[in-house]
Backbone as a chain_set.jsonl record, in Angstrom:
{"seq": "MKKGFRGGAGFVIGICLFVGFDAFVLAQRQSGVSSTAKKETNRMFHASGEFEVKMTPQPADDKSAGAAIGRFILDKTIHGDLDATSKGEMLAVMAVQGSAGYVAMEQVTGKLNGRNGSFALQHSGTMTRGAPQLSVTVVPDSGTDQLKGLAGKMTIKIEGARHFYEFEYTLPENP", "coords": {"N": [[-142.156, 13.341, -82.166], [-143.509, 15.001, -82.264], [-143.433, 16.16, -80.149], [-140.731, 17.097, -79.843], [-140.612, 18.724, -81.694], [-141.843, 20.91, -81.058], [-140.812, 21.708, -78.514], [-137.936, 22.652, -79.913], [-139.031, 24.733, -81.35], [-139.619, 26.723, -79.619], [-136.923, 27.107, -78.552], [-135.741, 28.27, -80.823], [-137.925, 30.287, -80.771], [-137.145, 31.645, -78.223], [-134.185, 32.134, -78.725], [-134.395, 33.614, -80.753], [-135.952, 36.189, -79.279], [-133.897, 36.855, -77.558], [-131.706, 37.763, -79.236], [-133.03, 39.867, -80.556], [-133.855, 41.436, -78.453], [-130.936, 42.059, -77.65], [-130.083, 43.722, -80.25], [-131.925, 45.698, -79.795], [-131.0, 46.876, -77.668], [-128.378, 47.985, -78.421], [-128.881, 49.27, -80.581], [-130.336, 51.643, -79.016], [-128.143, 52.778, -77.37], [-126.353, 53.217, -79.603], [-128.206, 55.373, -80.482], [-127.708, 57.053, -78.721], [-129.51, 56.992, -76.606], [-130.416, 56.097, -73.479], [-130.841, 53.903, -70.671], [-130.733, 54.945, -68.261], [-130.562, 57.491, -68.446], [-133.004, 59.274, -67.961], [-133.033, 60.965, -65.121], [-133.752, 60.441, -61.744], [-134.876, 61.521, -58.775], [-134.964, 58.974, -56.226], [-136.418, 57.233, -53.253], [-135.867, 55.264, -50.65], [-137.634, 52.825, -49.286], [-139.3, 50.919, -46.561], [-141.538, 48.51, -46.355], [-144.031, 46.007, -44.3], [-145.707, 43.328, -43.487], [-148.749, 41.189, -43.043], [-150.19, 38.369, -45.623], [-152.932, 36.7, -46.765], [-153.738, 33.876, -48.93], [-155.4, 32.59, -51.623], [-155.299, 29.67, -53.485], [-156.306, 28.434, -56.026], [-156.718, 25.504, -58.174], [-156.165, 25.067, -61.534], [-157.264, 23.204, -64.321], [-154.569, 21.037, -65.928], [-152.819, 21.823, -68.947], [-151.532, 19.615, -70.783], [-151.391, 16.77, -70.081], [-149.479, 14.361, -70.324], [-146.777, 14.84, -70.606], [-143.864, 14.542, -68.92], [-143.101, 15.832, -65.839], [-145.687, 16.735, -64.158], [-147.636, 20.093, -64.857], [-148.631, 22.085, -62.696], [-151.162, 24.522, -62.804], [-152.172, 27.3, -61.071], [-154.635, 29.782, -59.905], [-154.113, 32.653, -58.102], [-155.551, 34.558, -55.286], [-155.02, 37.04, -53.227], [-155.094, 38.621, -49.898], [-153.982, 41.551, -48.877], [-152.117, 42.851, -45.897], [-151.133, 45.578, -43.529], [-148.363, 47.658, -44.142], [-148.653, 47.655, -46.493], [-151.499, 47.947, -48.155], [-154.06, 45.804, -49.484], [-155.307, 44.061, -52.426], [-154.653, 41.175, -54.413], [-154.497, 39.755, -57.325], [-153.682, 36.571, -59.325], [-151.343, 34.394, -61.467], [-150.135, 31.255, -61.467], [-147.701, 29.156, -62.127], [-146.381, 25.523, -61.53], [-143.831, 22.814, -60.862], [-143.684, 19.824, -59.653], [-140.709, 18.043, -59.107], [-139.451, 15.892, -57.585], [-140.127, 15.013, -54.287], [-139.249, 17.659, -51.991], [-137.929, 18.87, -54.286], [-138.542, 21.207, -56.377], [-140.115, 23.796, -58.141], [-141.423, 27.151, -59.11], [-143.078, 29.618, -60.869], [-144.692, 33.075, -61.134], [-147.356, 35.324, -61.997], [-148.569, 38.421, -60.491], [-150.957, 40.995, -59.857], [-151.281, 43.551, -58.103], [-153.637, 45.74, -56.068], [-154.207, 48.779, -54.416], [-153.085, 50.071, -51.493], [-149.909, 51.509, -50.797], [-148.292, 52.385, -47.746], [-149.4, 54.547, -47.594], [-149.934, 55.513, -50.15], [-151.843, 55.25, -52.941], [-152.831, 52.97, -55.966], [-151.588, 50.503, -58.387], [-149.447, 47.842, -59.027], [-147.46, 45.385, -60.39], [-145.98, 41.872, -59.615], [-143.75, 40.021, -60.231], [-142.684, 36.315, -59.451], [-140.06, 33.962, -58.774], [-139.783, 31.127, -58.529], [-137.455, 28.632, -56.6], [-137.053, 25.252, -55.012], [-134.705, 23.037, -54.103], [-133.941, 20.144, -53.046], [-135.419, 20.708, -50.123], [-134.176, 23.319, -49.565], [-135.172, 26.567, -50.107], [-135.347, 28.817, -52.471], [-135.927, 32.399, -53.368], [-137.27, 34.853, -55.524], [-139.104, 37.941, -55.524], [-139.982, 40.521, -57.503], [-140.721, 43.491, -58.243], [-142.316, 44.42, -61.385], [-140.678, 46.414, -63.986], [-141.654, 49.705, -64.33], [-144.313, 49.256, -64.291], [-145.968, 50.152, -62.145], [-148.998, 52.446, -61.226], [-150.703, 55.468, -60.905], [-150.352, 56.995, -57.917], [-148.466, 55.409, -57.529], [-146.436, 55.486, -59.552], [-143.364, 54.737, -60.909], [-142.268, 52.797, -59.088], [-140.107, 50.488, -57.846], [-138.917, 47.388, -56.876], [-138.081, 44.72, -53.899], [-139.824, 42.228, -52.456], [-139.617, 39.96, -49.965], [-140.669, 37.077, -48.811], [-141.894, 35.074, -46.258], [-143.16, 32.186, -44.327], [-144.628, 31.092, -41.62], [-145.801, 28.012, -39.789], [-149.059, 28.243, -40.76], [-149.368, 31.152, -41.767], [-148.626, 33.957, -43.545], [-146.263, 35.97, -44.227], [-144.24, 39.551, -45.19], [-141.86, 41.275, -46.217], [-141.101, 44.366, -47.647], [-138.935, 46.17, -49.688], [-138.421, 49.061, -51.469], [-138.303, 51.902, -54.031], [-139.395, 54.911, -54.706], [-139.744, 57.838, -56.695], [-139.446, 60.591, -55.664], [-141.418, 63.142, -55.909], [-144.665, 62.019, -56.297]], "CA": [[-141.396, 13.658, -83.208], [-144.156, 16.233, -82.499], [-142.946, 17.002, -78.894], [-139.401, 17.557, -80.056], [-140.577, 19.834, -82.698], [-142.362, 22.083, -80.037], [-139.086, 22.401, -77.694], [-137.427, 22.907, -80.615], [-139.554, 25.666, -81.774], [-139.284, 27.017, -78.421], [-135.847, 27.351, -78.152], [-135.726, 29.094, -81.525], [-138.391, 31.658, -80.241], [-136.174, 32.275, -77.285], [-132.875, 32.54, -79.448], [-134.93, 35.03, -81.653], [-136.23, 37.144, -78.548], [-132.504, 37.051, -76.777], [-130.987, 38.633, -80.352], [-133.96, 40.96, -80.843], [-133.374, 42.36, -77.35], [-129.589, 42.792, -77.737], [-129.988, 44.582, -81.344], [-132.86, 47.071, -79.078], [-130.201, 47.501, -76.667], [-127.508, 48.155, -79.132], [-129.933, 50.586, -80.982], [-130.58, 52.79, -77.877], [-126.867, 53.337, -77.576], [-126.073, 53.78, -80.896], [-128.622, 56.688, -81.012], [-127.562, 58.023, -77.316], [-130.273, 56.652, -75.334], [-129.828, 55.284, -72.184], [-131.881, 53.451, -70.054], [-130.408, 55.611, -67.37], [-131.303, 58.885, -68.911], [-134.154, 59.67, -67.112], [-132.49, 60.963, -63.898], [-135.069, 60.864, -60.709], [-134.306, 61.054, -57.366], [-135.98, 58.051, -55.435], [-136.102, 57.496, -51.837], [-135.475, 53.895, -50.174], [-138.794, 52.761, -48.408], [-139.908, 49.398, -46.36], [-143.239, 47.969, -45.879], [-143.995, 44.992, -43.993], [-146.927, 43.086, -42.815], [-149.015, 39.676, -43.318], [-151.179, 38.377, -46.038], [-153.472, 35.644, -46.829], [-153.594, 33.321, -50.269], [-156.435, 31.177, -51.792], [-154.741, 29.075, -54.583], [-157.411, 27.244, -56.735], [-156.305, 24.71, -59.056], [-157.233, 25.185, -62.917], [-156.85, 21.977, -65.087], [-153.53, 20.803, -66.831], [-153.091, 21.838, -70.721], [-151.109, 18.414, -70.857], [-150.789, 15.651, -68.992], [-148.799, 13.669, -70.929], [-145.417, 15.33, -70.829], [-142.724, 14.562, -67.974], [-143.772, 16.018, -64.781], [-147.091, 17.516, -64.613], [-147.001, 21.3, -64.552], [-149.513, 22.553, -62.394], [-151.645, 25.835, -62.772], [-153.273, 27.797, -60.047], [-155.128, 30.908, -59.724], [-154.021, 33.581, -56.601], [-156.21, 35.772, -54.723], [-154.672, 37.626, -52.07], [-155.54, 40.04, -49.116], [-152.518, 41.69, -48.053], [-152.48, 43.575, -44.593], [-149.909, 45.976, -43.476], [-148.0, 48.806, -44.682], [-149.483, 47.45, -47.842], [-153.262, 47.257, -47.729], [-154.419, 46.023, -51.095], [-155.749, 42.824, -53.046], [-153.565, 40.77, -55.468], [-155.092, 38.767, -58.004], [-152.425, 36.613, -60.402], [-151.722, 32.924, -61.591], [-148.732, 30.759, -61.01], [-147.634, 27.699, -63.053], [-145.328, 24.791, -60.83], [-143.862, 21.646, -60.862], [-142.519, 19.489, -58.204], [-139.874, 16.919, -59.895], [-139.608, 14.688, -56.278], [-140.703, 15.431, -53.128], [-138.56, 18.219, -51.875], [-137.377, 19.79, -55.284], [-139.721, 21.669, -57.222], [-139.939, 25.398, -58.917], [-142.618, 27.749, -59.565], [-143.218, 30.944, -61.304], [-146.246, 33.958, -61.119], [-147.41, 37.103, -61.878], [-149.768, 39.092, -59.859], [-151.535, 42.415, -59.91], [-151.522, 44.265, -56.735], [-153.921, 47.034, -56.15], [-154.317, 48.976, -53.128], [-152.578, 51.687, -50.69], [-148.785, 51.247, -50.166], [-147.661, 53.514, -47.028], [-150.501, 55.822, -47.525], [-150.287, 55.767, -51.663], [-152.915, 54.205, -53.915], [-152.177, 52.62, -56.851], [-151.52, 49.397, -58.521], [-148.13, 47.428, -59.962], [-147.463, 43.945, -60.735], [-145.349, 41.467, -58.92], [-143.002, 38.712, -60.835], [-142.272, 35.269, -58.744], [-139.589, 32.92, -59.544], [-138.969, 30.151, -56.659], [-137.051, 26.622, -56.364], [-136.652, 24.281, -53.898], [-133.696, 21.93, -54.106], [-134.364, 19.159, -51.88], [-135.932, 21.044, -49.278], [-133.868, 24.1, -49.523], [-136.024, 27.151, -51.191], [-134.996, 30.019, -53.119], [-137.204, 32.982, -54.296], [-137.14, 36.276, -56.157], [-140.185, 38.541, -56.12], [-139.722, 41.629, -57.84], [-141.925, 44.968, -59.021], [-142.247, 44.227, -62.959], [-140.238, 47.667, -64.371], [-143.137, 50.762, -65.112], [-146.098, 48.776, -63.802], [-146.709, 51.269, -60.797], [-149.88, 53.14, -61.411], [-151.453, 56.57, -59.859], [-149.675, 57.129, -56.859], [-147.232, 54.396, -57.172], [-145.633, 55.294, -60.425], [-142.104, 54.53, -60.99], [-142.214, 51.979, -58.042], [-139.12, 49.418, -58.324], [-138.422, 46.84, -55.354], [-138.231, 43.341, -54.115], [-140.109, 41.44, -51.845], [-139.601, 38.596, -49.405], [-142.032, 35.993, -47.964], [-141.583, 33.791, -45.027], [-144.256, 31.423, -43.972], [-144.483, 30.58, -40.071], [-147.121, 27.919, -39.813], [-149.964, 28.95, -42.172], [-149.051, 32.567, -41.638], [-147.633, 34.284, -44.585], [-145.575, 37.491, -44.041], [-143.805, 39.708, -46.425], [-141.088, 42.523, -46.174], [-140.947, 44.726, -48.994], [-137.74, 46.815, -49.692], [-139.117, 49.816, -52.674], [-137.901, 53.232, -54.099], [-140.173, 56.115, -55.037], [-139.835, 58.879, -56.723], [-139.502, 61.675, -54.559], [-142.736, 63.344, -56.2], [-145.523, 61.312, -56.93]], "C": [[-142.693, 15.267, -83.03], [-143.712, 17.166, -81.32], [-141.526, 17.627, -78.679], [-139.573, 18.677, -80.889], [-141.443, 21.507, -81.91], [-141.059, 22.591, -79.163], [-138.376, 22.777, -78.866], [-137.904, 24.463, -81.296], [-139.414, 26.891, -80.497], [-138.107, 27.927, -77.909], [-135.273, 28.502, -79.594], [-136.535, 30.216, -81.045], [-137.727, 32.165, -79.294], [-134.716, 32.933, -77.558], [-133.333, 33.864, -80.057], [-135.112, 36.43, -80.629], [-135.111, 37.827, -77.864], [-132.259, 38.211, -78.131], [-131.764, 39.884, -80.491], [-134.002, 42.12, -79.545], [-132.071, 43.237, -77.345], [-129.582, 43.771, -78.825], [-130.873, 46.061, -80.787], [-131.652, 48.058, -78.447], [-129.19, 48.371, -77.445], [-127.79, 49.312, -80.19], [-129.864, 51.766, -80.177], [-129.06, 53.07, -77.597], [-126.238, 53.516, -78.352], [-126.803, 55.361, -80.998], [-128.528, 57.788, -79.846], [-128.162, 57.666, -76.608], [-129.842, 55.968, -74.672], [-130.814, 55.225, -71.311], [-131.572, 54.191, -68.457], [-130.424, 57.303, -67.569], [-131.831, 59.44, -68.523], [-133.368, 59.921, -65.459], [-133.582, 61.731, -62.677], [-134.499, 60.4, -59.24], [-135.317, 59.88, -56.774], [-135.076, 57.795, -54.071], [-136.318, 56.019, -51.317], [-136.736, 53.828, -49.388], [-138.753, 51.133, -47.798], [-141.479, 49.399, -45.776], [-143.366, 46.637, -45.265], [-145.244, 45.027, -43.263], [-147.553, 41.652, -43.133], [-150.421, 39.591, -44.306], [-151.98, 36.636, -46.384], [-153.799, 35.313, -48.468], [-154.553, 32.4, -50.228], [-155.961, 30.754, -53.188], [-155.757, 28.28, -54.851], [-156.888, 27.076, -57.936], [-157.052, 24.896, -60.215], [-156.279, 23.614, -63.449], [-155.54, 22.174, -65.77], [-153.886, 20.991, -68.077], [-152.46, 20.347, -71.068], [-150.899, 17.486, -70.092], [-149.82, 14.758, -69.298], [-147.342, 13.654, -71.059], [-144.75, 15.362, -69.435], [-143.903, 14.574, -66.269], [-144.89, 17.007, -64.79], [-146.899, 19.001, -64.276], [-148.527, 21.747, -63.908], [-150.093, 24.281, -62.234], [-152.81, 25.927, -61.805], [-153.658, 29.532, -60.215], [-155.164, 31.535, -58.456], [-154.957, 34.634, -56.652], [-155.693, 35.783, -53.441], [-155.43, 38.742, -51.126], [-154.565, 40.168, -48.505], [-152.933, 42.853, -46.714], [-151.161, 43.984, -44.337], [-149.788, 47.733, -43.874], [-148.434, 48.799, -46.286], [-150.818, 46.855, -47.571], [-153.901, 47.002, -49.224], [-154.862, 44.333, -51.199], [-154.829, 42.352, -54.252], [-154.761, 39.654, -56.575], [-153.848, 38.427, -58.999], [-152.973, 35.053, -60.752], [-150.316, 32.407, -61.455], [-148.989, 29.727, -61.962], [-146.294, 27.068, -61.553], [-145.369, 23.776, -61.17], [-142.877, 21.237, -59.841], [-141.955, 17.962, -58.968], [-139.912, 15.554, -59.063], [-139.807, 15.649, -55.445], [-139.569, 15.987, -52.363], [-137.944, 19.006, -52.844], [-138.69, 20.108, -56.235], [-139.735, 23.525, -57.823], [-141.367, 26.022, -59.563], [-142.671, 29.161, -60.164], [-144.512, 31.941, -61.294], [-146.41, 34.891, -61.552], [-148.282, 37.068, -61.336], [-149.763, 40.82, -60.064], [-151.565, 42.836, -58.824], [-152.175, 45.586, -56.681], [-154.611, 47.337, -54.973], [-153.662, 50.245, -52.508], [-151.369, 51.099, -49.979], [-148.101, 52.295, -49.185], [-148.246, 54.502, -47.775], [-150.916, 56.339, -49.262], [-151.105, 54.771, -52.123], [-152.562, 54.297, -55.272], [-152.253, 51.102, -57.429], [-150.083, 48.931, -59.17], [-147.753, 45.942, -59.564], [-146.0, 43.564, -60.039], [-144.806, 40.063, -59.948], [-142.484, 37.672, -59.783], [-141.383, 34.699, -59.459], [-138.976, 31.957, -58.254], [-138.593, 28.77, -57.358], [-136.845, 26.457, -55.404], [-135.629, 23.141, -54.567], [-133.613, 21.067, -52.634], [-134.416, 20.041, -50.25], [-135.069, 22.582, -49.351], [-134.371, 25.514, -50.649], [-135.276, 28.384, -51.226], [-135.858, 31.003, -53.74], [-136.947, 34.254, -54.541], [-138.753, 36.749, -56.513], [-139.805, 39.926, -56.166], [-140.73, 42.759, -58.529], [-141.455, 44.56, -60.649], [-142.086, 45.953, -63.298], [-141.811, 48.645, -65.05], [-144.156, 49.981, -64.954], [-146.715, 49.512, -63.077], [-147.908, 52.088, -61.783], [-149.946, 54.27, -60.616], [-149.932, 57.265, -58.909], [-147.747, 56.389, -56.417], [-146.473, 54.22, -58.625], [-144.101, 55.556, -60.388], [-141.17, 53.639, -59.672], [-141.228, 51.021, -58.7], [-138.934, 48.864, -56.629], [-138.411, 45.293, -55.117], [-138.913, 43.156, -52.746], [-139.81, 40.312, -51.399], [-140.658, 38.231, -48.381], [-141.275, 34.891, -47.319], [-143.184, 33.4, -44.637], [-143.953, 30.484, -42.678], [-145.972, 29.733, -39.788], [-147.836, 27.763, -41.203], [-150.036, 30.142, -42.266], [-147.943, 33.03, -42.772], [-147.552, 35.862, -44.382], [-144.915, 38.171, -45.223], [-143.323, 40.78, -45.818], [-140.984, 42.951, -47.668], [-140.042, 45.957, -48.926], [-138.337, 47.468, -51.121], [-138.429, 51.183, -52.558], [-139.186, 53.672, -54.971], [-140.001, 56.708, -55.866], [-140.047, 59.859, -55.881], [-140.946, 62.203, -54.549], [-143.35, 62.583, -57.077], [-146.382, 61.784, -57.859]], "O": [[-142.587, 16.323, -83.653], [-143.614, 18.393, -81.332], [-141.168, 18.373, -77.767], [-138.747, 19.589, -80.846], [-141.492, 22.688, -82.253], [-140.503, 23.687, -79.225], [-138.061, 23.915, -78.518], [-137.034, 25.235, -81.7], [-139.02, 28.008, -80.83], [-138.128, 28.95, -77.225], [-134.491, 29.424, -79.359], [-135.885, 31.245, -80.86], [-137.612, 33.385, -79.413], [-134.189, 33.862, -76.947], [-132.779, 34.952, -79.901], [-134.623, 37.516, -80.94], [-135.143, 39.023, -77.574], [-132.608, 39.384, -78.0], [-131.146, 40.947, -80.543], [-134.144, 43.337, -79.664], [-131.948, 44.449, -77.165], [-129.061, 44.833, -78.487], [-130.623, 47.198, -81.188], [-131.398, 49.257, -78.568], [-129.154, 49.553, -77.103], [-126.941, 50.134, -80.533], [-129.375, 52.811, -80.608], [-129.017, 54.291, -77.744], [-125.214, 54.114, -78.022], [-126.209, 56.341, -81.447], [-128.994, 58.928, -79.853], [-127.669, 57.823, -75.491], [-128.946, 55.178, -74.972], [-131.586, 56.155, -71.082], [-132.315, 53.856, -67.535], [-130.273, 58.117, -66.658], [-131.384, 60.587, -68.505], [-133.213, 58.941, -64.73], [-134.033, 62.874, -62.607], [-133.947, 59.393, -58.799], [-136.523, 60.041, -56.963], [-133.888, 57.96, -53.793], [-137.341, 55.591, -51.851], [-136.973, 54.851, -48.745], [-138.25, 50.231, -48.467], [-142.188, 50.091, -45.045], [-142.597, 45.879, -45.856], [-145.795, 45.958, -42.676], [-146.707, 40.856, -43.541], [-151.429, 40.274, -44.124], [-151.387, 35.582, -46.16], [-154.074, 36.236, -49.234], [-154.746, 31.587, -49.324], [-156.245, 31.531, -54.099], [-156.145, 27.451, -54.028], [-156.593, 27.982, -58.715], [-158.282, 24.922, -60.201], [-155.185, 23.156, -63.119], [-155.273, 23.295, -66.203], [-154.95, 20.559, -68.52], [-153.203, 19.823, -71.898], [-149.948, 17.593, -69.318], [-149.229, 14.318, -68.312], [-146.717, 12.697, -71.516], [-145.119, 16.299, -68.728], [-144.82, 13.886, -65.821], [-144.859, 18.029, -65.476], [-146.036, 19.252, -63.435], [-149.508, 21.731, -64.651], [-149.451, 25.119, -61.601], [-153.824, 25.248, -61.64], [-152.842, 30.343, -60.655], [-156.026, 31.189, -57.649], [-155.201, 35.399, -57.586], [-155.802, 34.86, -52.634], [-156.218, 39.577, -51.569], [-154.1, 39.346, -47.715], [-153.954, 43.54, -46.703], [-150.172, 43.315, -44.638], [-150.618, 48.641, -43.901], [-148.504, 49.76, -47.051], [-151.174, 45.805, -47.037], [-154.183, 47.926, -49.988], [-154.768, 43.536, -50.266], [-154.32, 43.193, -54.992], [-155.699, 38.963, -56.178], [-153.115, 39.296, -59.472], [-154.077, 34.534, -60.588], [-149.389, 33.208, -61.334], [-150.06, 29.427, -62.489], [-145.594, 27.798, -60.852], [-146.371, 23.316, -61.716], [-141.875, 21.756, -59.35], [-142.679, 17.019, -59.288], [-140.241, 14.455, -59.51], [-139.722, 16.856, -55.668], [-138.769, 15.148, -51.949], [-137.321, 19.959, -52.376], [-139.561, 19.344, -56.652], [-138.763, 24.178, -57.442], [-142.155, 25.45, -60.316], [-141.945, 29.893, -59.492], [-145.541, 31.302, -61.515], [-145.411, 35.61, -61.568], [-149.02, 36.083, -61.344], [-148.844, 41.594, -60.331], [-152.298, 42.023, -58.262], [-151.566, 46.561, -57.12], [-155.422, 46.573, -54.45], [-153.753, 51.343, -53.058], [-151.448, 50.422, -48.954], [-147.339, 53.099, -49.722], [-147.614, 55.236, -48.534], [-151.774, 57.151, -49.609], [-151.071, 53.598, -51.749], [-152.104, 55.311, -55.798], [-153.091, 50.414, -56.845], [-149.569, 49.781, -59.896], [-147.808, 45.522, -58.408], [-145.088, 44.37, -59.861], [-145.617, 39.205, -60.297], [-141.667, 38.225, -59.046], [-141.532, 34.707, -60.681], [-138.083, 32.089, -57.417], [-139.132, 28.099, -58.239], [-136.424, 27.352, -54.671], [-135.972, 22.479, -55.547], [-133.283, 21.414, -51.5], [-133.522, 19.944, -49.41], [-135.965, 23.294, -48.898], [-134.008, 25.512, -51.825], [-134.698, 28.907, -50.274], [-136.577, 30.594, -54.651], [-136.319, 34.851, -53.667], [-139.477, 36.246, -57.373], [-139.38, 40.529, -55.181], [-141.463, 42.431, -59.463], [-140.27, 44.436, -60.958], [-142.993, 46.739, -63.025], [-142.654, 48.328, -65.889], [-145.059, 50.187, -65.765], [-147.932, 49.657, -63.194], [-147.68, 52.298, -62.975], [-149.292, 54.226, -59.573], [-148.89, 57.804, -59.283], [-146.733, 56.583, -55.746], [-145.97, 53.142, -58.943], [-143.669, 56.571, -59.842], [-139.979, 53.726, -59.373], [-141.364, 50.71, -59.884], [-138.848, 49.519, -55.59], [-138.712, 44.575, -56.07], [-138.57, 43.943, -51.864], [-139.668, 39.428, -52.243], [-141.248, 38.849, -47.494], [-140.395, 34.119, -47.701], [-144.15, 34.163, -44.661], [-143.269, 29.46, -42.66], [-147.036, 30.325, -39.606], [-147.432, 27.356, -42.293], [-150.962, 30.465, -43.01], [-146.784, 32.63, -42.886], [-148.45, 36.705, -44.376], [-144.934, 37.547, -46.284], [-144.004, 41.361, -44.972], [-140.834, 42.208, -48.638], [-140.365, 46.814, -48.103], [-138.737, 46.657, -51.957], [-138.033, 51.656, -51.493], [-139.824, 52.945, -55.732], [-140.069, 55.774, -56.665], [-141.139, 59.826, -55.314], [-141.702, 61.953, -53.61], [-142.99, 62.359, -58.232], [-147.172, 61.021, -58.414]]}, "num_chains": 1, "name": "protein.A"}
């Protein structure tokens, strides 16, 4: 019974958040406020390079629920056009060999093509019978200092033990 209640409570909370977000958007529209009201000229940029990642396993909260959820602390050193360090956390589940999913949040601090600051990245990845799908995006409005207004998507490629990134992003013309 306790397991069902937790799942039901999570569902109710999710619905409340969804309805609350819809109400917020409707209120903005009715008041004439629009997410596109702020007109800034942004240029598209590209960054690429390599990174090392250290994943430190953390104890699982609840080992009794179906597939175990793995928790990891992430520490990255990033080289190339993005010269930075990153700290983050990841949750992952492997259902069967070759099928898994993960989510992660990380805070990146350093220099991006000569601009100092920090920003957050949000990861969502799945693997379906060996076929990977990954989305890594900049958390909106998370850029600081000279990276204020940063938006973009990152792709990650792993070859052997080496990790590479390609980062397509926009920044306002005047930092």
